[in-house]
C-alpha positions in Angstrom: 122.4 -2.4 117.0 125.9 -3.9 117.0 128.4 -2.4 114.7 129.6 -4.8 111.9 132.9 -6.3 113.0 134.7 -6.0 109.6 133.7 -2.3 109.0 133.0 -1.0 112.4 129.7 0.6 111.0 126.3 -0.3 112.0 124.4 -2.3 109.5 121.7 -0.3 107.6 118.2 -1.6 108.5 116.5 0.9 106.1 115.6 3.4 108.7 115.6 7.2 108.1 118.5 8.2 106.2 119.3 4.6 105.0 119.0 3.3 101.6 115.6 2.3 100.5 115.2 -1.3 99.4 113.6 -1.8 96.0 110.0 -2.5 95.7 108.7 -5.5 93.8 105.1 -5.8 92.7 105.3 -9.4 91.9 107.4 -12.6 92.7 108.3 -12.6 89.0 109.9 -9.2 89.2 111.8 -10.2 92.3 113.1 -13.4 90.7 114.1 -11.3 87.5 116.5 -9.3 89.7 117.7 -12.2 91.9 118.3 -15.2 89.4 119.5 -17.4 92.3 115.9 -17.5 93.4 114.7 -18.8 90.1 115.0 -22.5 90.7 113.0 -22.2 93.9 110.5 -20.0 92.4 110.0 -22.4 89.4 109.7 -25.4 91.8 106.9 -23.7 93.7 105.0 -22.8 90.6 105.2 -26.3 89.3 104.1 -27.7 92.7 101.1 -25.4 92.7 100.3 -26.1 89.1 100.5 -29.9 89.8 98.1 -29.6 92.7 95.6 -27.5 90.8 95.7 -30.0 88.0 95.0 -32.9 90.4 92.1 -31.0 91.9 90.6 -30.3 88.5 91.2 -34.1 87.4 89.5 -35.3 90.7 86.5 -33.0 90.2 86.0 -34.2 86.6 86.4 -37.8 87.7 83.8 -37.4 90.5 81.3 -36.0 88.0 82.1 -38.8 85.6 81.7 -41.4 88.4 78.3 -40.0 89.2 77.2 -40.2 85.6 78.3 -43.9 85.4 76.6 -44.8 88.6 73.5 -43.2 87.3 73.3 -45.5 84.4 73.2 -48.7 86.7 70.9 -47.2 89.4 67.0 -47.2 89.6 65.2 -44.2 88.1 65.0 -42.1 91.4 68.6 -42.8 92.2 69.7 -42.1 88.7 68.0 -38.8 88.6 69.6 -37.7 91.9 73.0 -38.8 90.6 72.6 -36.9 87.3 71.4 -33.9 89.4 74.6 -34.2 91.6 76.8 -34.7 88.4 75.2 -31.5 86.8 75.8 -29.5 90.0 79.5 -30.8 90.1 79.9 -29.6 86.4 78.5 -26.2 87.1 80.8 -25.8 90.2 83.8 -26.7 88.0 82.7 -24.3 85.2 82.3 -21.6 87.8 85.8 -22.3 89.4 87.4 -22.3 86.0 85.8 -19.0 85.2 86.8 -17.5 88.4 90.4 -18.7 88.0 90.6 -17.3 84.5 89.3 -13.9 85.6 91.8 -13.9 88.5 94.6 -14.6 86.2 93.6 -11.9 83.7 93.0 -9.4 86.5 96.4 -10.1 88.2 98.2 -9.5 84.9 96.4 -6.2 84.6 97.6 -5.2 88.2 94.4 -5.6 90.1 95.1 -4.8 93.7 91.6 -5.9 95.1 90.9 -9.3 93.6 88.0 -10.4 95.7 86.1 -7.1 95.2 86.9 -7.2 91.4 85.5 -10.8 91.2 82.3 -9.7 93.0 81.9 -6.8 90.6 82.5 -9.0 87.5 79.8 -11.4 88.7 77.3 -8.7 89.3 78.1 -6.7 86.1 79.5 -9.1 83.6 82.5 -6.9 83.0 85.8 -8.6 82.0 89.0 -7.6 84.0 90.0 -5.5 81.0 86.7 -3.7 80.7 86.7 -3.2 84.5 90.2 -1.6 84.4 89.0 0.9 81.7 85.7 1.7 83.6 85.7 5.0 85.4 84.3 3.6 88.6 85.8 0.1 88.8 89.2 1.2 87.5 90.2 2.0 91.0 90.5 -1.7 91.8 93.5 -1.8 89.5 95.2 1.4 90.7 98.5 1.3 92.5 97.7 1.8 96.2 98.5 5.3 97.3 101.3 5.5 100.0 100.8 8.2 102.6 103.6 10.8 102.8 104.4 10.5 106.5 107.5 12.6 106.1 109.5 10.0 108.0 112.7 11.4 109.5 111.3 14.9 109.7 113.0 16.5 112.7 115.8 14.0 113.0 119.4 14.8 112.2 119.5 12.4 109.2 120.3 13.1 105.5 116.5 13.0 104.8 115.8 15.9 107.2 113.3 18.5 106.1 113.8 22.2 106.0 112.1 22.7 109.3 113.2 21.0 112.5 110.7 19.4 114.9 111.2 22.4 117.2 110.3 24.8 114.4 107.2 22.7 113.6 106.0 22.8 117.3 106.6 26.5 117.6 104.6 27.1 114.4 101.8 24.9 115.7 101.7 26.8 119.0 101.6 30.1 117.3 105.2 31.0 117.8 104.9 31.0 121.6 107.8 29.9 123.9 
C-alpha cells in the first residue's frame, strides 16, 4: 500500500493492529451516526414505500376489475372470474400477513427471516412469541462470530502472548 502523501503513513485498512470500524446492525443505526446519509436514506425508503403502495393498489384494482367483469358475464364465466378474484384477495391477504410478520420480526432482531416465516406459518406463533420460545428464539439471536485470533503470531499491537513459533513448538511436542 502506498503511504499517504500528507502524513507519510500508510492508510489503515482495518487489518491486524488497526482500528476496528464500528459495526451497524441496521441502516437506521448507520444513518443516525452519519447524518449526511439521511437524505439519501429517506429518499430510498420513500421510493420503496411508493413502489409497495403501487403494487398493493394494482392488486386490489385487479381483484375489483375481476368482480366488475363477473357482473356482466354469463354464469360460467362469472363463476370463474369470482373464483379468480377470491384467489387474488387471498393472495393479497397472505402477502400482507407476511409483510406484517417480517416488519415485526426485523424490529425484534430476527436474523433468519425466511426460516422464521416458515416456522410462523407452521406453528401460528407471532414473532414476539417465537423470540421468547426456547427453540425458535435462536432465529433472533445475534450471530456468533468465531474467535479466529487474527493477528496471532504477528508483530502487531494485537499480538497474543505466544508467538507462532511457540505455538508450532507446542503442537509438535516441543521438538526442534
